[in-house]
N, C-alpha and C positions, 0 to 999 in steps of 0.2 A: 570289405578289403575290396576294391578289384580283383582283375585278376592276376595274377603273377606275373604273364608278360607286362601290367600296366605301374608296377607297385614303381623304379626307375622313373620311371615318368613321370606320379604320382608325388616319387619323395623328391624328386630337383623344383616341381612346381611348388611344393610348399614353402622349400626351403623358401626359395627366390621371394616368398610373402617377404619371410622374416632378411629376408640384404636386401628388401627394398632402404631405402637412406635415412625414410622415416614413416610415419604415421601414416601418411596420406596418399604418399606409394604405395603401399605397403595394399592399402585398403584397395586403394584404383588394380595392382593385380588380382590380390581375392577376385574380385568382382571378375577380371577377365578366368581364374581358373576356374572358378564357380559356373560358369557358361562353357566352357571347355567341358565340361562330364555333365551336363546338365543333360545334353541327350543318353549320352552312353554309362552312364552311373547315375540315376539322378537321386538313388539314396547318399552318395558319398555329395554330392556336388548340397545337397540337401543338410547336410550336415556339414559343409563345410561353410552354410552358410550363416550357418546357429549357432555355432562352435572356434572357429579359429579366427573372428576378429577378435574376441577378451582378452583373449592372448597377447595380442598388439602393445599391451600395455606395458610390452619390455620397452618400449619406445618411448619413453615416457621415465625411463631411468637414466641418470647420469654413464656418461661414455663410460666411464672409470670401474661399472660395477656391469 
């Protein structure tokens, strides 16, 4: 986890990925998030790239779920 001061911003960035209207947009948003943290927190950026897109399977669920 990055510095305490970055946690609120990071949480908002991750939340924005899941608030996307569809999986394609979420993936595009994730790529922007990965690039954003690539220099300042490279381990986090690598973790996001390796793990977060797997969570986008929720976009395949019916809206009722």
